[in-house]
Every structure is written in structure tokens, then in C-alpha cells.
VOGU-650914 format. One record per residue: residue in one letter; y, z, x of N, C-alpha, C in turn. Coordinates in steps of 0.02 Angstrom, whole numbers, plus 50000, padded with zeros to 5 digits. Atoms other than C-alpha are relative to their C-alpha. Example, Ala and Ser with C-alpha at 12.3 -4.5 7.8 and 13.67 -1.06 7.14 Angstrom:
<pts>
   code      nv      nw      nu     cav     caw     cau      cv      cw      cu
      A   49941   50000   50045   49775   50390   50615   50060   50000   50045
      S   49941   49997   49958   49947   50357   50684   50055   50037   49961
</pts>
This chain:
<pts>
   code      nv      nw      nu     cav     caw     cau      cv      cw      cu
      M   49926   49973   49998   49125   50743   46672   50036   49963   50049
      T   49959   50032   49965   49266   50636   46733   50052   50043   50052
      S   49955   49968   49960   49354   50708   46899   50072   50000   49979
      A   49929   50006   50041   49538   50743   46845   50048   49961   50093
      N   49972   50027   49934   49571   50679   47048   49948   49947   50037
      P   50041   50052   49990   49461   50523   47078   50013   50003   50077
      P   50020   50010   49911   49394   50510   47276   50056   49966   50032
      H   49963   50045   49968   49501   50353   47297   50070   50018   49997
      D   49938   49973   50019   49659   50431   47228   50015   50058   50070
      A   49996   49938   49926   49632   50588   47356   50003   49965   50066
      G   49996   50021   49937   49605   50472   47491   50081   49971   50023
      R   49940   50037   49994   49760   50377   47457   50077   50065   50008
      A   49966   49941   49971   49845   50544   47446   50000   50035   50070
      G   50020   49986   49939   49767   50597   47589   50042   49945   50088
      L   49976   50052   49974   49829   50439   47688   50081   50007   50001
      G   49949   49998   50013   50002   50454   47618   50036   50050   50051
      R   49962   49939   49976   50036   50636   47686   49975   49990   50081
      F   50011   50014   49933   49964   50568   47856   50063   49977   50047
      A   49946   50067   49983   50082   50434   47867   50063   50036   50005
      Q   49938   49957   50013   50225   50555   47818   50001   50045   50077
      R   50000   49955   49944   50169   50682   47961   50007   49955   50072
      H   50012   50039   49957   50141   50543   48078   50021   49928   50018
      P   49968   50076   50011   50268   50398   48057   49979   49957   50050
      G   50006   50057   49945   50258   50319   48232   49934   49989   50008
      L   50084   49996   49982   50062   50348   48243   49981   49925   49935
      V   50023   50055   50041   50052   50232   48077   50051   49932   49994
      G   49947   50051   50008   50209   50127   48058   50009   49958   50045
      M   50009   50056   49950   50214   50056   48234   49952   49963   50029
      P   50050   50038   49989   50047   49996   48258   50025   49926   49946
      L   49997   50053   50046   50093   49903   48087   50048   49951   50019
      F   49939   50034   49964   50259   49855   48147   49984   49945   50054
      L   50019   50033   49931   50186   49774   48316   49961   49945   49960
      L   50026   50076   50024   50061   49665   48213   50037   49988   49953
      L   49941   50028   50027   50205   49614   48105   50028   49939   50049
      F   49969   50023   49950   50295   49559   48266   49962   49955   50018
      L   50040   50055   49976   50144   49474   48326   49981   49949   49963
      A   50014   50071   50045   50108   49376   48167   50062   49960   50005
      V   49929   50048   49982   50292   49320   48190   50001   49954   50028
      T   50007   50042   49950   50266   49268   48349   49948   49944   49999
      V   50050   50053   50000   50115   49174   48334   50015   49961   49942
      A   49976   50053   50046   50199   49090   48171   50045   49968   50030
      I   49949   50045   49970   50332   49023   48293   49993   49961   50044
      H   50021   50033   49934   50246   48987   48431   49923   49998   49997
      P   50066   50018   50029   50071   48930   48353   49959   49990   50092
      S   50007   50008   49935   50025   48889   48551   49981   50047   50048
      Y   49995   49934   49966   50022   49076   48588   49930   50000   50028
      S   50052   50014   49977   49897   49096   48713   49965   50068   50041
      S   50018   49954   49957   49795   49231   48832   50051   50005   50029
      F   49943   50000   49966   49928   49194   48945   50061   50040   49984
      D   49945   49968   50012   50061   49245   48850   49967   50088   49973
      A   50029   49928   50023   49956   49415   48768   50002   50031   50085
      Q   50010   49973   49952   49939   49449   48965   50083   50016   50026
      S   49935   49998   49971   50125   49422   49005   50036   50051   49969
      L   49975   49941   50045   50168   49552   48861   49981   50049   50010
      A   50050   49921   49991   50043   49687   48919   50031   50016   50064
      M   49972   49979   49941   50130   49668   49099   50067   50001   49992
      G   49922   49994   50026   50313   49662   49024   49998   50069   49965
      A   49993   49920   50038   50280   49817   48928   49973   50055   50037
      M   50007   49943   49952   50203   49923   49046   50031   50061   50030
      P   49939   49932   49985   50332   50000   49133   50053   50026   49946
      L   49963   49960   50050   50435   50022   48983   49963   50051   49959
      A   50054   49954   50032   50282   50103   48905   50005   50067   50021
      L   50002   49933   49978   50286   50231   49022   50060   50027   50013
      A   49927   49974   50029   50469   50252   49016   50001   50049   49945
      A   49990   49975   50061   50458   50285   48838   49950   50067   50008
      A   50047   49931   49996   50313   50422   48894   50035   50052   50025
      A   49949   49940   49960   50434   50501   49015   50050   50035   49956
      Q   49934   49993   50043   50573   50507   48890   49974   50040   49939
      T   50021   49969   50040   50457   50561   48756   49961   50078   50006
      V   50025   49937   49984   50364   50719   48843   50074   50049   49996
      V   49944   49973   50014   50558   50777   48877   50037   50018   49935
      V   49960   50003   50065   50635   50747   48700   49951   50054   49951
      I   50044   49941   50041   50477   50856   48624   50024   50063   50002
      S   49996   49914   49977   50526   51002   48720   50082   50012   49988
      G   49938   49987   50003   50697   50980   48655   50064   49960   50052
      G   49930   50032   49952   50800   50893   48796   50007   49937   50009
      I   49988   50078   49994   50836   50713   48868   50011   49981   50066
      D   49999   50014   49927   50811   50648   49028   50032   49919   50005
      L   49948   50055   49980   50950   50505   49084   49979   49972   50059
      S   50022   50030   49950   50866   50476   49250   49929   49969   50000
      V   50068   50023   49987   50696   50410   49209   49996   49922   50003
      G   50013   50066   49962   50741   50225   49240   50030   50010   50078
      S   49988   49981   49929   50824   50293   49415   49921   50014   50035
      M   50058   49978   49956   50651   50383   49458   49958   49956   49999
      I   50044   50065   50004   50561   50220   49402   50012   49962   50063
      A   49989   50027   49911   50653   50143   49540   50001   50001   50068
      V   50020   49972   49936   50637   50248   49679   49924   49985   50014
      T   50071   50021   49993   50447   50255   49644   49983   49924   50020
      N   50018   50048   49990   50460   50076   49636   50001   49972   50063
      V   49975   50017   49950   50532   50039   49793   49971   50019   50053
      L   50053   49964   49950   50441   50172   49887   49936   49982   50011
      A   50059   50033   49998   50277   50099   49840   50008   49932   50042
      A   49993   50069   49985   50336   49930   49876   50005   49983   50083
      A   49979   49992   49942   50407   49982   50052   49937   50022   50029
      T   50043   49969   49948   50261   50082   50110   49922   49956   49994
      M   50050   50038   50014   50120   49973   50027   50005   49926   50047
      E   49991   50053   49993   50175   49806   50105   49954   49962   50040
      H   50055   50016   49939   50066   49795   50245   49923   50053   50010
      A   50046   49960   50005   49928   49909   50193   49941   49978   49952
      N   50042   50023   50034   49759   49881   50132   49981   50022   49932
      F   50000   49965   50042   49695   49929   49977   49979   50060   49980
      G   50005   49931   50004   49627   50100   49999   50056   50029   50013
      Q   49944   49960   49968   49782   50155   50100   50063   49984   49951
      A   49938   49999   50055   49896   50086   49942   49962   50051   49946
      V   50011   49954   50054   49772   50197   49820   50035   50069   50025
      L   49970   49921   49977   49823   50360   49943   50072   49986   49991
      L   49918   50000   50008   50008   50296   49937   50021   50008   49933
      S   50006   49999   50050   49986   50279   49772   50021   50088   49967
      V   49996   49928   50020   49953   50463   49737   50069   50040   50056
      L   49945   49986   49968   50091   50507   49871   50059   49987   49956
      V   49948   50035   50038   50226   50404   49766   49993   50049   49917
      L   49989   49970   50064   50150   50496   49604   50027   50082   50016
      A   49975   49917   49996   50183   50684   49689   50077   50006   50007
      I   49943   50002   49987   50353   50621   49741   50029   49984   49920
      G   49969   50022   50065   50389   50561   49547   50007   50067   49982
      A   49999   49951   50030   50339   50722   49500   50046   50065   50037
      A   49958   49966   49977   50441   50817   49623   50080   49982   49985
      M   49938   50020   50011   50602   50706   49569   50012   50046   49931
      G   49976   49954   50065   50571   50779   49392   49999   50072   49993
      A   49977   49929   50004   50548   50950   49448   50061   50019   50014
      A   49921   49999   49987   50719   50935   49536   50039   50007   49936
      N   49970   50004   50064   50784   50898   49374   49996   50049   49944
      G   50037   49936   50049   50696   51034   49270   50038   50060   50048
      L   49966   49923   49961   50771   51172   49408   50061   49983   49996
      I   49930   49989   49996   50929   51121   49399   50029   50005   49909
      V   49996   49986   50060   50926   51093   49207   49987   50069   49973
      V   50022   49940   50030   50844   51265   49177   50056   50054   50027
      Y   49969   49961   49974   50940   51354   49301   50082   49999   50014
      S   49918   50036   50005   51117   51279   49306   50040   50022   49922
      R   49976   49968   50072   51143   51313   49114   50020   49938   49974
      V   49948   50060   50026   51224   51138   49103   49954   49969   49969
      P   50047   50063   50035   51165   51014   48981   49985   49952   50033
      D   50046   50058   49978   51038   50905   49015   50023   49926   50013
      V   49968   50075   50017   51133   50750   48966   50038   49982   50073
      V   49958   50004   49932   51254   50794   49123   49962   50000   50050
      V   50037   49982   49942   51125   50847   49232   49968   49940   50016
      T   50028   50088   49991   51015   50680   49226   50039   49957   50001
      L   49977   50048   49982   51139   50585   49209   50025   49987   50084
      T   49981   49983   49906   51211   50646   49388   49944   49985   50049
      T   50056   49994   49948   51034   50665   49465   49977   49917   49989
      G   50033   50056   50027   51006   50487   49377   50044   49950   50068
      F   49966   50025   49947   51152   50422   49500   49981   50022   50076
      I   50028   49987   49941   51082   50516   49643   49932   49956   50014
      W   50056   50018   50005   50901   50442   49623   50027   49934   50006
      S   49983   50073   50001   50978   50266   49607   50038   49986   50068
      G   49972   50001   49925   51071   50290   49776   49943   49998   50051
      V   50068   49997   49981   50903   50338   49834   49959   49938   50005
      A   50042   50088   50004   50811   50165   49786   50033   49963   50048
      L   49968   50058   49967   50944   50072   49869   50003   50020   50086
      L   50009   49966   49943   50932   50183   50028   49942   49965   50029
      I   50071   50012   50008   50750   50139   50015   49996   49907   50030
      L   49999   50069   50008   50762   49946   49984   50083   49987   49979
      E   49926   50030   50031   50942   49855   49968   49995   49948   49947
      K   50025   50065   50051   50856   49712   49890   49944   49998   49989
      P   50077   50023   50005   50714   49650   49804   49963   49981   50065
      G   50040   50011   49940   50567   49656   49936   49939   50049   50005
      G   50057   49972   49993   50421   49734   49989   49928   49968   49974
      G   50051   50026   50024   50252   49706   49926   49936   50046   49985
      A   50083   49976   50006   50051   49767   49899   49943   49969   50013
      P   50068   50049   49988   49890   49702   49938   49974   49955   49926
      D   50007   50045   50049   49840   49570   49822   49931   50034   49959
      R   50064   49953   50043   49671   49683   49770   50050   50055   49967
      F   49969   49944   50040   49787   49813   49718   50052   49964   49946
      L   49982   50037   50056   49907   49703   49619   49958   49969   49946
      S   50050   50038   50054   49763   49614   49526   49970   50070   49960
      L   50018   49937   50049   49731   49792   49442   50047   49979   49936
      G   49957   50012   50050   49887   49754   49328   50004   49927   49997
      A   49999   50063   50029   49900   49572   49336   49936   49980   49990
      G   50063   50029   50039   49718   49547   49298   49966   49994   49943
      T   50023   50000   50064   49611   49549   49154   49948   50034   49997
      F   50078   49960   49995   49453   49654   49084   49979   49981   49944
      A   50065   50026   50047   49308   49578   49009   50026   49921   49964
      T   49986   50065   50034   49407   49441   48918   50080   49997   50005
      P   49931   50018   49991   49577   49341   48954   50051   50031   49977
      W   49952   49965   50050   49663   49425   48809   50013   50071   50013
      I   49983   49933   49975   49637   49595   48879   50017   50004   50069
      S   49952   50004   49920   49771   49621   49032   49963   50065   50045
      G   50004   49945   49960   49728   49755   49171   50041   50038   49983
      A   49944   49964   50008   49892   49817   49139   50005   50044   49928
      L   50011   49969   50071   49857   49859   48958   49954   50069   50010
      I   50053   49971   49986   49708   49945   49024   50013   50072   50029
      L   49970   49964   49955   49802   50043   49163   50039   50051   49946
      L   49936   49962   50037   49940   50098   49024   49951   50044   49951
      I   50027   49934   50046   49807   50188   48898   49974   50037   50047
      A   50032   49953   49957   49702   50264   49047   50048   50037   50031
      S   49928   49936   49961   49874   50345   49131   50018   50049   49944
      V   49982   49942   50055   49933   50409   48966   49946   50040   49984
      A   50042   49960   50034   49769   50465   48906   49992   50066   50039
      I   50012   49943   49950   49723   50565   49077   50070   50045   49998
      I   49962   49940   49993   49889   50646   49073   50026   50028   49929
      W   49983   49968   50055   49939   50670   48899   49951   50031   49956
      I   50053   49953   50026   49790   50716   48815   49994   50062   50011
      P   50018   49950   50002   49742   50852   48898   50073   50057   50007
      V   49953   49954   49994   49918   50935   48907   50014   49997   49935
      Q   49994   49977   50077   49936   50902   48716   49939   50044   49975
      R   50055   49956   50018   49764   50994   48691   50010   50064   50037
      S   49993   49924   49975   49821   51132   48796   50039   50042   49972
      R   49938   49961   50029   49926   51285   48773   50072   49963   50006
      L   49949   50018   49966   50059   51196   48859   50019   49953   49957
      G   49983   50046   50060   50063   51052   48728   50030   50053   49941
      L   49967   49959   50045   50097   51187   48610   50036   50033   49999
      L   49931   49952   49964   50240   51272   48705   50036   49955   49992
      L   49929   50060   50005   50323   51104   48714   50011   49979   49930
      Y   49989   50014   50056   50319   51065   48542   50036   50062   49969
      A   49958   49933   50034   50371   51254   48498   50058   50005   50020
      I   49934   49982   49991   50519   51262   48598   50049   49940   49973
      G   49955   50056   50033   50570   51080   48541   50009   50011   49946
      S   49988   49971   50086   50560   51161   48353   50047   50051   49989
      D   49964   49933   50013   50659   51328   48384   49993   50031   50071
      K   50010   49947   49937   50694   51391   48568   49995   50061   49990
      A   49976   49943   50027   50764   51546   48492   49935   50024   49975
      A   50078   49956   50023   50596   51595   48388   49946   49979   50051
      A   50033   49993   49948   50495   51527   48531   50009   50044   50045
      F   50000   49953   49960   50566   51650   48641   49995   50066   49989
      R   50024   49948   50025   50544   51783   48518   49924   50011   49997
      S   50077   50013   49989   50359   51742   48521   49972   50020   50054
      G   50031   49992   49924   50348   51775   48698   49988   49937   50039
      V   49998   50061   49985   50361   51600   48751   50045   50004   50068
      N   49953   50005   49953   50422   51560   48925   50031   49933   49998
      V   49967   50060   50026   50552   51442   48865   50018   49960   50076
      E   49986   50028   49944   50618   51405   49042   49953   49958   50040
      R   50056   50038   49952   50461   51370   49140   49957   49932   49940
      T   50050   50044   50039   50378   51268   48985   50063   49924   50010
      R   49949   50079   49984   50555   51150   49000   50000   49991   50061
      F   50012   50030   49929   50526   51129   49188   49949   49973   50000
      L   50062   50052   49992   50354   51066   49167   50010   49939   49950
      A   49972   50073   50056   50437   50943   49025   50019   49950   50042
      Y   49983   50037   49955   50518   50877   49169   49970   49962   50045
      V   50060   50028   49960   50387   50865   49291   49957   49956   49987
      L   50038   50057   50036   50288   50766   49178   50039   49952   49991
      G   49976   50050   50012   50425   50663   49141   50002   49951   50053
      G   49998   50023   49928   50435   50639   49334   49934   49957   50002
      L   50048   50026   50006   50256   50601   49324   49987   49939   49985
      F   50005   50061   50021   50260   50479   49216   50027   49925   50027
      S   49963   50041   49955   50400   50391   49290   49982   49977   50054
      A   50029   50015   49918   50318   50376   49452   49926   49949   49988
      V   50055   50046   50022   50169   50290   49351   50035   49947   49975
      G   49956   50053   50021   50294   50179   49280   50022   49960   50054
      G   49973   50030   49943   50366   50132   49465   49941   49970   50029
      I   50068   50019   49979   50181   50098   49518   49975   49935   49962
      G   50025   50045   50053   50150   50002   49359   50057   49926   50010
      L   49947   50054   49993   50305   49887   49391   49985   49954   50072
      I   50013   50050   49940   50249   49835   49575   49943   49971   49981
      M   50056   50031   50016   50096   49800   49501   49999   49930   49965
      T   50009   50055   50044   50151   49682   49364   50058   49944   50031
      T   49954   50066   49949   50297   49597   49482   49983   50000   50058
      G   50015   50025   49943   50231   49606   49645   50035   50027   50055
      I   49954   49971   49950   50379   49687   49727   50044   50054   49969
      G   49969   49933   50010   50499   49824   49728   50066   49979   49991
      S   49940   50055   50020   50670   49795   49643   50055   50089   49999
      P   49940   49932   49980   50809   49948   49692   50038   50012   49927
      L   49936   49999   50063   50917   49905   49515   49944   49991   49938
      A   50033   50011   50076   50754   49885   49385   50023   50046   49967
      G   50004   49927   50032   50782   50070   49331   50049   49996   49940
      V   49964   50001   50045   50933   50026   49239   49976   49971   49930
      Y   50027   50013   50063   50844   49946   49097   49943   50067   49975
      Y   50063   49937   50025   50712   50079   49071   50026   50077   49980
      T   49980   49944   50012   50807   50220   49054   50023   50007   49917
      L   49968   50008   50058   50899   50182   48888   49949   49961   49949
      S   50039   50043   50017   50771   50061   48837   49926   50068   49965
      G   50055   49943   50019   50637   50201   48852   50012   50055   49944
      L   49976   49958   50053   50738   50313   48753   49988   49960   49927
      A   50003   50031   50056   50746   50188   48619   49931   49999   49969
      A   50061   49998   50011   50567   50164   48601   49965   50072   49974
      A   50013   49936   50003   50527   50360   48608   50026   49992   49924
      V   49985   50003   50066   50633   50347   48447   49996   49975   49954
      L   50041   50044   50052   50570   50211   48358   49929   50007   49994
      G   50081   49973   50014   50400   50278   48385   50005   50073   49976
      G   50007   49958   50038   50437   50416   48283   50008   50081   50043
      V   49989   49946   49960   50495   50549   48419   50075   50042   49953
      S   49939   49985   50015   50639   50662   48346   50047   50007   50041
      L   49972   49984   49939   50792   50690   48460   50008   50067   49997
      S   49985   49917   49993   50812   50866   48411   49933   50030   50029
      G   50058   49964   49979   50633   50908   48487   49956   49995   49941
      G   50066   49979   50042   50468   50961   48416   49970   49967   49944
      R   50017   50040   50037   50422   50822   48323   49975   49925   50026
      G   50029   50068   49978   50308   50648   48370   49943   49999   50064
      G   50071   50002   49946   50169   50585   48492   50008   49944   50046
      M   50019   50042   49944   50127   50472   48621   49997   49927   49966
      V   50018   50068   50023   50057   50331   48529   50053   49957   49963
      G   49948   50045   50035   50213   50276   48426   50057   49959   50056
      P   49951   50004   49946   50338   50269   48588   49955   49944   50029
      V   50030   50043   49962   50211   50163   48679   49984   49938   49957
      V   50000   50061   50035   50182   50039   48544   50072   49973   49990
      A   49934   50013   50008   50356   50043   48512   50028   49960   50064
      A   49990   50037   49925   50381   49977   48699   49977   49941   49981
      Y   50023   50061   50004   50276   49824   48647   50041   49950   49957
      V   49950   50045   50053   50385   49773   48500   50066   49992   50030
      L   49935   50021   49962   50539   49788   48605   49987   49956   50046
      T   50014   50047   49939   50455   49681   48737   50010   49950   49956
      L   50023   50048   50034   50401   49566   48595   50086   49964   49980
      I   49935   50029   50042   50600   49551   48520   50018   49926   50040
      P   49950   50063   49934   50679   49441   48687   49950   49947   49983
      T   50048   50068   49978   50517   49337   48698   50005   49964   49930
      D   49993   50031   50059   50523   49290   48510   50065   49972   49976
      L   49921   50050   50009   50713   49245   48522   49989   49943   50054
      I   50007   50049   49967   50669   49149   48662   49960   49933   49973
      F   50040   50059   50055   50542   49030   48553   50053   49978   49948
      L   49966   50014   50033   50675   49027   48445   50055   49977   50004
      N   49946   50025   49961   50789   48958   48566   50071   50036   49979
      I   49956   49964   49995   50905   49101   48532   50019   50044   50061
      D   49960   49961   49955   51017   49198   48671   49942   50054   50012
      P   50027   49940   50005   50885   49328   48724   50045   50084   50016
      N   49947   49952   49999   51039   49448   48763   50001   50021   49916
      F   49979   49967   50042   51040   49474   48591   49949   50049   49963
      G   50061   49951   50009   50883   49572   48578   50031   50069   50017
      Q   49967   49924   49995   50994   49724   48629   50032   50006   49943
      V   49972   49984   50068   51082   49709   48467   49945   50019   49953
      I   50060   49971   50023   50922   49711   48389   49977   50070   50000
      Q   50008   49928   49980   50866   49857   48465   50044   50047   50000
      G   49968   49935   50038   51014   49968   48430   50009   49999   49935
      T   50007   50003   50070   51026   49914   48253   49920   50034   49959
      L   50056   49970   50028   50837   49958   48240   49990   50086   50005
      I   49983   49935   49976   50874   50131   48334   50047   50039   49919
      V   49955   49991   50064   51031   50160   48197   49947   50006   49938
      L   50037   50005   50069   50912   50122   48052   49949   50046   50012
      V   50047   49932   50023   50770   50252   48107   50028   50061   50000
      V   49963   49925   49981   50898   50381   48150   50020   50017   49931
      M   49967   49995   50072   50981   50350   47981   49921   50029   49954
      A   50054   49996   50066   50804   50340   47880   49959   50066   50012
      G   50007   49934   50000   50756   50515   47963   50053   50045   49980
      G   49926   49953   50045   50933   50593   47909   49971   49992   49934
      L   50006   50028   50061   50886   50522   47748   49935   50059   49963
      V   50070   49961   50026   50708   50593   47725   50022   50069   50024
      A   49996   49939   50005   50767   50764   47792   50038   50027   49964
      L   49964   49976   50071   50903   50767   47652   49971   50016   49949
      L   50036   50003   50055   50789   50721   47535   49944   50058   49989
      R   50049   49934   49988   50665   50866   47587   50038   50054   49979
      A   49967   49948   50013   50803   50992   47583   50030   50005   49932
      R   49977   49996   50060   50855   50950   47413   49951   50011   49971
      K   50049   50005   50044   50689   50964   47347   49975   50074   50011
      R   49990   49934   49997   50688   51138   47417   50057   50035   49953
</pts>
């Protein structure tokens, strides 16, 4: 007797449902593979050095995307992510310049704590002032930018060579950068326990519907506060990652990471309305966004045109998400 639904058909249907529920988890890795294929096609001499450069360039942006992702999933937004990356970056560069490896590691822990504290300050103001988070974080972003300039007026500072080699070195093979390993490890260590805990469930719940979550007994204010703390922590990891990959502190580096991090989160399948998305898509999207100006350089095109492409991609993704939502509503 022949089955009405052959196993391979059921498998395809299951994969289709998985792709619909997790577009960033499926689509962005495929998108990255496509971009890598294009890169190799236009630059046949693509080498392990190019792969290392990609990983090092994408690491801070991926962590900025992770910081935005946590906050956006909870239904908020943080426009101070880049500024927090700048503060932690110059703080690390200023304090580690004459430190040894052990001291640099201890100072990294302190920098991470300061990043979490800046995120906590953002969260407290957002939660208790009732002022929209866009206004609050835009304002605190200016404050953190000023703090970064007070620590270092111009690019400078440094860190021990052994500490820098953690991000600039390779692992097992020249094709695997230490920056890639550190990125995967840091995101996994912070996000996986959160996602699998009650806090992760609450972040998605308040992002989906704050009123419903409140009626269910969720402490919405505390959960939103913790989302900003996690955002600050990820930003601090990004600041440390930036000094590992550049070797110096730059007080103005954060300008790029705020909006590009948000762009990576959106392209990675995180809904701006909150409650939907994951961490893999935005992190992979950061690699795609880093590849775009590289490919433009290989094609002898002004790399600044990459911002136009990034903006266009975001518009298309947002429009596609709206179209899908409209189609679903009509089916109901």
C-alpha cells in the first residue's frame, strides 16, 4: 500500500515550514555562500589572508548586531550600541597599552562589566522615564560618544601582542581566523544560556505582546531592563573585539556600528516589531554586509556605494516581511 505522503515529501514540507519560521537561520547562510561564490568569481586569487580579513572586519559588526538583536527581540531598540562599542574599545586600549597578557585579560573582564553597566543605565532610563527608547538611546549615545572622546581624543593606545593575537591569529588552519572562533564562542556563551532560560522566553513574550505578557504575570519592566544590560554586554565584547582586530582604540569607530548593526539584525530575520528572530541570522548578515564593500573594491567600484546596497537590502527585507504578513492575514 502506497503512502499518501511519501517520506521525501514530508521532509520537504518540514524543511519548508522550518525555513518559514526561521528565515534568518536558513536564508542568511545561503545568502553568505552566494556572496562568497561571487567574491571568488570576481577575485579568483581569494586566499586565506582574505578570509582572515573578512572574519576580523566582521567580528565587531556581528557583535553590534547581536547587541541590537537582544533589544529588538524584546520590543525595543538601542541607538547607542556603536557609542558603547567606542567607549569600551578606547577604555580597553587606554588601560591595556602597557599591560601584560594576564592583566589584559583581567581588564577585559572589567570592560565587560562597564559595558553591562552602560546598558543598565540605558535600560533604567527607558523603563522608568517612560520616554521612547529611540529618544533615550539616541541621547545616551551622544553621552557615551563624549565619554569615548574624553578617554582618547584620537586613535591610539594598544594591547599586548599575545592578547591581540587571539583575534588576529588563526586556529588549526590559516582559513579559520581566531576572530571567528572568538565570535562564535562569545555569542554562544552569552546567548545560548539566555535563550534556553526563562529570561529568553520572557524576552520573546514581551516583544510579541507586552500587554499580554503583563497580564500573564511577566515583570515587563525588569525583562526590558535586562535586555538592555545584555545589549551593553554584547557591545563591550564588540569593543574588545575591535581592539583585537585593529590593535588600537578609536573613539569615533562606533558611528558605523549603530546603524549597520541594526541593518544586520533586520537582514538576519529579526522583526523590528519584536518577538521574532534569532542570533544566527544577524551574525551571518554581518559577514554579508562586510563582504559588500570588499566585492565593490574588487570590481573597482566606489566602496561607499555599499551603503546604498545595504539600505536597499533593508528596504526589500522589510517590504518582504510586510508582504508575508499581509498574505497570512488574508488567508485567515
